[in-house]
C-alpha positions as CSV (number, residue, x, y, z in Angstrom):
1,M,134.5,82.5,22.1
2,R,134.3,86.2,21.7
3,K,132.4,87.8,24.5
4,I,129.8,90.6,24.2
5,L,128.4,92.2,27.3
6,V,124.9,93.9,26.8
7,I,124.0,96.0,29.7
8,G,120.2,96.7,29.7
9,A,117.4,94.5,28.5
10,G,114.7,97.0,28.2
11,K,112.2,97.9,25.4
12,S,114.8,98.7,22.8
13,S,116.8,95.5,23.1
14,S,114.6,92.9,21.5
15,Y,116.0,93.1,17.9
16,L,119.5,93.8,19.2
17,I,119.7,90.6,21.2
18,D,118.0,88.5,18.5
19,Y,120.6,89.7,16.1
20,F,123.4,88.5,18.3
21,K,121.6,85.2,18.8
22,E,121.3,84.8,15.0
23,K,125.0,85.5,14.5
24,A,126.2,83.6,17.6
25,S,127.2,80.3,16.0
26,S,128.7,81.7,12.7
27,E,130.6,84.5,14.5
28,N,131.6,82.5,17.6
29,L,129.9,84.8,20.1
30,H,129.0,84.4,23.7
31,V,126.5,87.1,24.8
32,T,125.9,88.1,28.5
33,I,122.6,89.9,28.9
34,A,122.9,92.0,32.1
35,D,119.9,93.8,33.6
36,V,118.7,95.0,36.9
37,S,115.8,92.6,36.5
38,L,117.0,89.0,36.2
39,K,113.5,88.2,34.9
40,N,113.9,90.6,32.0
41,A,117.4,89.2,31.2
42,K,116.2,85.6,31.2
43,A,113.2,86.5,29.0
44,K,115.6,87.9,26.4
45,V,118.0,85.0,26.6
46,N,115.1,82.5,26.2
47,G,117.3,79.5,26.7
48,H,119.8,80.3,23.9
49,E,122.9,78.2,24.4
50,N,125.3,81.1,23.5
51,C,123.7,83.5,25.9
52,K,123.7,84.1,29.7
53,A,121.3,86.1,31.8
54,L,122.8,88.1,34.6
55,E,121.3,90.2,37.4
56,F,123.3,93.4,37.2
57,D,123.6,96.6,39.2
58,V,125.6,99.3,37.2
59,F,126.4,101.0,40.6
60,N,128.0,97.8,42.0
61,E,131.6,98.7,41.0
62,Q,133.1,95.3,41.8
63,Q,130.5,93.5,39.6
64,R,130.6,96.1,36.8
65,K,134.4,96.0,36.5
66,A,134.5,92.2,36.7
67,E,132.0,91.8,33.9
68,I,133.6,94.4,31.7
69,E,137.1,93.1,32.2
70,Q,136.2,89.6,30.9
71,S,134.3,90.9,27.8
72,D,135.6,91.9,24.4
73,I,133.1,94.6,23.7
74,V,130.4,96.3,25.8
75,V,127.0,97.5,24.6
76,S,125.3,99.9,27.0
77,M,121.6,100.2,26.6
78,L,121.3,102.0,29.9
79,P,119.8,105.5,30.3
80,A,122.3,108.0,28.9
81,R,123.3,109.3,32.4
82,F,124.6,105.8,33.4
83,H,127.0,105.3,30.4
84,I,129.9,107.2,31.8
85,E,131.0,104.7,34.6
86,V,130.8,101.9,32.1
87,A,132.9,103.9,29.6
88,K,135.6,104.6,32.2
89,D,135.9,100.9,33.0
90,C,136.1,100.2,29.2
91,V,139.0,102.6,29.0
92,E,140.7,101.0,32.1
93,F,140.4,97.4,30.7
94,G,140.9,98.3,27.0
95,K,137.4,97.3,25.7
96,H,135.4,98.8,22.8
97,M,132.0,100.3,23.7
98,V,128.8,101.0,21.8
99,T,125.8,103.2,22.9
100,A,122.8,104.7,21.1
101,S,122.9,107.8,23.2
102,Y,124.0,111.4,22.4
103,I,127.7,112.1,23.2
104,S,127.9,113.8,26.6
105,Q,130.7,116.1,27.7
106,E,131.9,113.4,30.1
107,M,132.0,110.9,27.2
108,K,133.7,113.3,24.9
109,A,136.5,113.7,27.6
110,L,137.4,110.0,27.1
111,D,138.3,110.6,23.4
112,K,142.0,111.0,24.0
113,P,142.5,107.9,26.3
114,A,140.3,105.8,24.0
115,K,142.5,106.7,21.0
116,E,145.6,106.1,23.0
117,K,144.4,102.5,23.6
118,G,143.0,102.1,20.0
119,L,139.4,101.7,21.3
120,V,136.3,102.4,19.3
121,F,133.6,104.2,21.4
122,M,130.7,104.4,19.0
123,N,127.8,106.6,20.2
124,E,124.6,108.0,18.6
125,I,124.1,104.7,16.6
126,G,120.4,104.1,17.2
127,V,117.6,105.7,15.1
128,D,117.6,109.4,16.1
129,P,120.4,109.8,16.7
130,G,121.9,107.2,14.5
131,I,120.1,106.2,11.3
132,D,119.4,109.9,10.8
133,H,123.1,110.7,10.9
134,M,124.1,107.8,8.6
135,S,121.4,108.3,6.0
136,A,122.0,112.1,5.9
137,M,125.7,111.8,5.5
138,Q,125.4,109.3,2.7
139,V,123.4,111.9,0.6
140,I,125.5,114.9,1.8
141,D,128.8,113.2,0.9
142,R,127.4,112.1,-2.5
143,I,126.2,115.7,-3.3
144,R,129.6,117.2,-2.2
145,D,131.6,114.5,-4.1
146,N,129.8,115.7,-7.2
147,G,131.1,119.2,-6.6
148,A,127.8,120.8,-5.5
149,K,127.2,123.4,-2.8
150,I,124.7,122.4,-0.1
151,L,122.2,125.2,0.7
152,L,119.6,123.5,2.9
153,F,119.4,120.5,5.2
154,E,116.2,119.7,7.1
155,S,115.7,116.4,9.0
156,F,112.7,115.1,10.8
157,T,112.0,111.9,12.8
158,G,109.0,110.6,14.7
159,G,108.2,107.6,16.8
160,L,104.4,107.2,16.2
161,V,101.6,104.7,16.4
162,A,100.9,102.9,13.1
163,P,97.5,103.7,11.4
164,E,96.0,100.3,12.2
165,S,96.7,100.8,15.9
166,D,95.8,104.5,16.0
167,N,92.7,104.5,18.2
168,N,92.9,107.6,20.3
169,L,92.2,111.3,19.6
170,W,95.8,112.2,20.1
171,N,97.0,109.8,17.3
172,Y,99.9,108.9,19.6
173,K,101.1,106.2,21.9
174,F,104.4,105.8,23.8
175,T,106.9,103.9,21.6
176,W,110.0,104.8,23.6
177,N,110.9,106.3,27.0
178,P,107.8,108.1,28.2
179,R,109.8,110.5,30.3
180,N,111.7,111.8,27.3
181,V,108.4,112.5,25.6
182,V,107.0,114.5,28.6
183,V,110.1,116.7,29.1
184,A,110.9,117.1,25.3
185,G,112.1,120.5,24.4
186,Q,113.1,121.6,27.9
187,G,116.5,122.9,28.9
188,G,116.9,125.9,26.6
189,A,115.5,127.4,23.4
190,A,115.3,125.4,20.2
191,K,118.1,126.8,17.9
192,F,118.3,126.6,14.1
193,I,119.1,128.7,11.0
194,Q,116.8,129.5,8.0
195,E,118.0,131.3,4.9
196,G,121.0,132.7,6.8
197,T,119.0,134.0,9.8
198,Y,119.4,132.5,13.2
199,K,116.1,131.5,14.9
200,Y,115.4,130.7,18.6
201,I,112.1,129.3,19.9
202,P,111.7,129.3,23.8
203,Y,110.1,126.3,25.3
204,H,106.8,127.9,26.1
205,K,106.4,128.7,22.3
206,L,107.9,125.5,20.9
207,F,104.7,123.5,20.3
208,R,103.0,126.4,18.5
209,R,105.8,126.9,16.0
210,T,105.4,123.8,13.9
211,E,106.0,122.9,10.3
212,F,103.7,120.8,8.1
213,L,105.1,117.7,6.2
214,T,103.3,115.7,3.6
215,L,104.9,112.3,2.9
216,N,103.6,110.5,-0.2
217,G,101.4,107.5,0.8
218,D,101.8,108.1,4.5
219,G,99.7,111.2,5.1
220,K,100.2,114.6,6.6
221,F,102.4,115.3,9.6
222,E,103.7,118.2,11.7
223,A,107.1,118.8,13.2
224,Y,108.4,120.9,16.1
225,A,112.0,122.0,16.3
226,N,114.6,119.9,18.2
227,R,116.6,121.7,20.8
228,D,119.9,122.4,19.0
229,S,120.1,122.0,15.2
230,L,123.1,124.4,15.0
231,K,125.7,122.0,16.5
232,Y,125.3,119.6,13.5
233,R,126.6,122.2,11.0
234,S,130.2,121.4,12.1
235,V,129.4,117.7,12.7
236,Y,128.2,117.3,9.1
237,G,130.8,119.7,7.7
238,L,128.1,122.3,6.8
239,D,129.4,125.3,8.7
240,D,128.3,127.8,6.1
241,I,124.9,126.3,5.2
242,P,122.1,128.9,5.1
243,T,119.4,126.5,6.4
244,M,119.8,123.8,9.0
245,Y,116.8,122.5,10.9
246,R,116.1,119.2,12.8
247,G,112.7,118.4,14.1
248,T,110.4,115.8,15.7
249,I,107.4,114.4,13.8
250,R,103.9,114.1,15.2
251,K,100.5,113.7,13.6
252,V,98.8,117.0,12.8
253,G,97.1,118.5,15.9
254,F,99.2,116.8,18.5
255,S,101.4,119.8,19.2
256,R,98.6,122.2,19.7
257,A,97.0,119.9,22.2
258,W,100.3,119.2,24.0
259,N,100.8,122.9,24.3
260,I,98.0,122.9,26.9
261,F,100.1,120.9,29.3
262,V,103.1,123.2,28.7
263,Q,101.0,126.3,29.4
264,L,99.5,124.8,32.5
265,G,102.9,123.8,33.9
266,M,102.3,120.0,33.9
267,T,105.5,119.2,32.1
268,D,107.7,120.9,34.8
269,D,110.2,118.5,36.3
270,T,112.0,120.9,38.6
271,Y,110.0,120.6,41.8
272,T,108.0,118.0,43.8
273,I,104.3,118.2,44.9
274,E,103.3,117.8,48.5
275,N,101.0,114.8,49.2
276,S,101.1,113.8,45.6
277,E,100.5,110.1,46.3
278,N,97.1,110.8,47.7
279,M,96.0,113.2,44.9
280,S,93.4,112.3,42.3
281,Y,93.9,113.1,38.7
282,R,91.3,115.8,39.1
283,D,93.2,117.3,42.1
284,F,96.4,117.4,40.0
285,T,94.7,119.3,37.2
286,N,93.2,121.7,39.7
287,L,96.6,122.6,41.1
288,F,97.4,124.7,38.1
289,L,94.1,126.6,38.0
290,A,92.9,129.6,40.0
291,Y,90.9,129.1,43.2
292,S,87.1,129.4,42.8
293,P,84.5,128.4,45.4
294,N,81.9,127.9,42.6
295,D,83.4,127.1,39.2
296,S,84.2,123.5,38.3
297,V,87.7,122.4,37.3
298,E,86.5,121.9,33.8
299,L,85.1,125.4,33.6
300,K,88.2,127.0,35.0
301,L,90.4,125.2,32.6
302,R,88.3,126.0,29.5
303,S,88.1,129.6,30.6
304,Y,91.9,129.9,31.4
305,L,93.0,128.4,28.1
306,K,90.1,129.7,26.0
307,I,89.0,126.2,24.8
308,D,85.5,125.9,23.5
309,Q,83.5,122.9,24.7
310,D,83.0,121.7,21.1
311,D,86.8,122.0,20.3
312,V,88.5,118.7,19.6
313,M,91.2,119.9,22.1
314,W,88.7,119.6,24.8
315,D,87.7,116.0,23.7
316,K,91.4,115.1,23.8
317,L,91.8,116.3,27.4
318,V,88.6,114.4,28.5
319,E,89.8,111.2,26.8
320,L,92.9,111.2,29.1
321,D,90.7,111.2,32.3
322,I,92.5,114.2,33.8
323,F,89.2,115.2,35.5
324,N,88.7,111.8,37.2
325,P,88.2,112.3,41.0
326,D,88.6,108.6,41.7
327,K,91.9,107.7,40.0
328,K,94.8,108.3,42.4
329,V,98.3,109.5,41.3
330,G,100.0,107.0,43.7
331,L,103.5,108.6,43.3
332,K,105.2,110.0,46.4
333,N,107.0,113.4,46.2
334,A,106.4,113.4,42.4
335,T,107.1,116.3,40.0
336,P,104.4,117.5,37.7
337,A,106.1,115.8,34.8
338,Q,106.2,112.5,36.6
339,I,102.5,112.7,37.4
340,L,101.6,113.7,33.9
341,Q,103.6,110.7,32.6
342,K,101.7,108.4,34.9
343,I,98.3,109.8,33.6
344,L,99.4,109.5,30.0
345,S,100.7,106.0,30.4
346,D,97.1,104.9,31.2
347,S,96.0,105.8,27.7
348,W,99.2,105.8,25.6
349,T,100.8,102.4,26.4
350,L,101.0,100.1,23.4
351,A,98.7,97.1,23.7
352,E,100.1,93.6,23.1
353,D,99.3,93.6,19.4
354,D,99.6,97.3,18.7
355,K,102.0,98.3,16.0
356,D,104.2,101.4,16.2
357,M,105.8,103.3,13.3
358,I,109.1,105.2,12.7
359,V,108.9,108.0,10.2
360,M,112.1,109.8,9.0
361,H,112.3,112.5,6.3
362,H,115.3,114.5,5.0
363,K,115.4,117.5,2.7
364,F,118.7,118.4,0.9
365,G,118.9,121.6,-1.2
366,Y,122.0,122.2,-3.2
367,E,123.4,124.2,-6.1
368,I,125.4,122.7,-9.0
369,Q,126.6,124.5,-12.1
370,G,124.3,127.4,-11.3
371,E,121.2,125.3,-10.9
372,K,119.4,124.8,-7.6
373,R,118.1,121.3,-6.9
374,Q,116.5,119.4,-4.1
375,I,116.4,115.7,-2.9
376,E,114.0,114.3,-0.4
377,S,114.7,111.0,1.4
378,S,112.1,109.2,3.5
379,L,111.9,106.1,5.7
380,V,108.8,104.4,7.2
381,V,109.2,101.3,9.4
382,K,106.3,99.5,11.1
383,G,106.6,97.4,14.2
384,E,105.2,93.9,14.7
385,N,103.7,94.1,18.2
386,Q,104.4,95.5,21.7
387,T,107.7,93.7,22.0
388,Y,109.1,93.8,18.4
389,T,108.5,97.5,17.8
390,A,109.7,99.7,15.0
391,M,111.5,101.7,17.7
392,A,113.3,98.6,19.0
393,K,114.2,97.6,15.4
394,T,115.6,100.9,14.3
395,V,117.5,101.5,17.6
396,G,118.7,97.9,18.2
397,L,119.8,96.8,14.8
398,P,122.3,99.6,14.1
399,V,123.8,99.1,17.5
400,A,124.1,95.4,17.0
401,I,125.5,95.7,13.5
402,A,128.1,98.3,14.6
403,T,129.1,96.1,17.5
404,L,129.9,93.1,15.3
405,K,131.7,95.2,12.7
406,I,133.9,96.7,15.5
407,L,134.5,93.3,16.9
408,N,135.5,92.1,13.4
409,G,137.8,95.0,12.8
410,E,135.7,96.4,9.9
411,I,135.2,99.6,11.9
412,S,138.5,100.4,13.4
413,S,139.1,104.2,13.6
414,P,139.5,104.8,17.4
415,G,138.0,107.4,19.7
416,V,134.7,108.7,20.9
417,Q,132.6,109.1,17.8
418,L,129.2,109.1,16.0
419,P,128.5,107.3,12.7
420,I,129.3,109.9,10.1
421,S,132.3,108.4,8.3
422,K,131.9,106.2,5.2
423,E,133.8,103.4,7.1
424,V,130.8,103.3,9.4
425,Y,127.7,104.3,7.5
426,V,128.2,102.5,4.2
427,P,128.3,98.9,5.5
428,I,125.7,99.5,8.3
429,L,123.1,101.1,5.9
430,K,123.7,98.3,3.4
431,E,123.0,95.6,6.0
432,L,120.0,97.4,7.5
433,E,118.4,97.1,4.0
434,E,118.3,93.3,4.6
435,Y,116.0,94.0,7.5
436,G,113.6,96.3,5.6
437,I,115.1,99.6,6.8
438,I,115.3,101.2,3.4
439,F,115.1,104.9,2.3
440,S,113.1,106.0,-0.7
441,E,114.7,108.9,-2.5
442,K,113.3,111.4,-5.0
443,K,114.3,114.6,-6.8
444,V,111.9,117.5,-6.4
445,P,111.9,121.1,-7.6
446,Y,114.0,123.3,-5.3
447,L,111.8,124.9,-2.7
448,G,114.2,126.2,-0.2
449,Y,112.7,127.1,3.1
450,N,109.0,127.4,2.6
451,P,107.3,129.7,5.2
452,E,103.9,128.6,4.1
453,N,104.4,125.3,5.9
454,V,105.0,127.0,9.2
455,I,102.3,127.5,11.9
456,G,102.6,130.3,14.4
């Protein structure tokens, strides 16, 4: 039997593992589900005869090497920072590897040895990054193959709560790693180019420079800029493009409210807070406000941020219970970001029957025979429940499909890569359609960059 090692049985692995189970008999697969929690691994195996659950510590070098050596291909669903040791072992033992994470500098350094051994190291093959790359390149290649010049590419993705489960004032719940939501946008200015002019948005301004999006049938959204859109010019072969912008989608009003936490300093992850485990949520909020022997925490915050009491922004803060004197943080030596994540998780965790939603939207502007044209391509995927989420579906299925196609030799170009070649994106996008992951495409009048859609 052909052996697949899946490391990590977390939230994004449900569809991935089910795909392997579904194909196990016809494709002669044996799948080892390895996780730090044996309980999690067993739950995902669920008694399937072609699967095995394994308690696994990625830092146990002896165990890690032994499991990788006896596998044919390795799927790492670990946090991105843990991939590299797995990848080095894959090079040592000559095993292909698949991850959904961005390509790190350490991973990129393995390109040459991977190619020397004929190994496929596929990265960025989830949803964003992943489906965004593949769906964009499919249209970009088609436009270029017709002899057109591409003038504009904008791409937006959001992991949101579905309308039927949208029951809080923020119109948001955690559908992926909460930490990544809390620290989003940090680590440097957002960089992009619009109409040939480079633009940079520092973190403290990021959530007040948003763009409106209206998707037919799915309502009005806003988007804030991703950290570095410029690097994708060379990745997509668009080095001379005048407009390149990638952003994250939220429901309208989210960014303005989130900016409150940024301005207070609650999203900072660079220092720890003394005695944090004994603090109340109210104590935590008060940390970032001036001392006053008379004014309440609520009054100080409203005054500092100039929020009126009848402003919906205020209602959003109250809804999160950040002024509660009885709820304890319970986290020792925690950073502000870690404490904020804990507070938000009380309100933003998906309930058992909640449904999430992935929204993706691309804009392509191009010129052909002297005429400017524009194409818009959109995707909406809804989850089923807390376990079978749209996020797990759109992350896990591309990873699973790519894994099997590498194993079968259908994807064979070696090296550390992302899914931008026709060899990769054509068959994967086609198979994803069988699972309801389908883009709708329409031609619209050429609009170019529209400053009327921008706030701030």
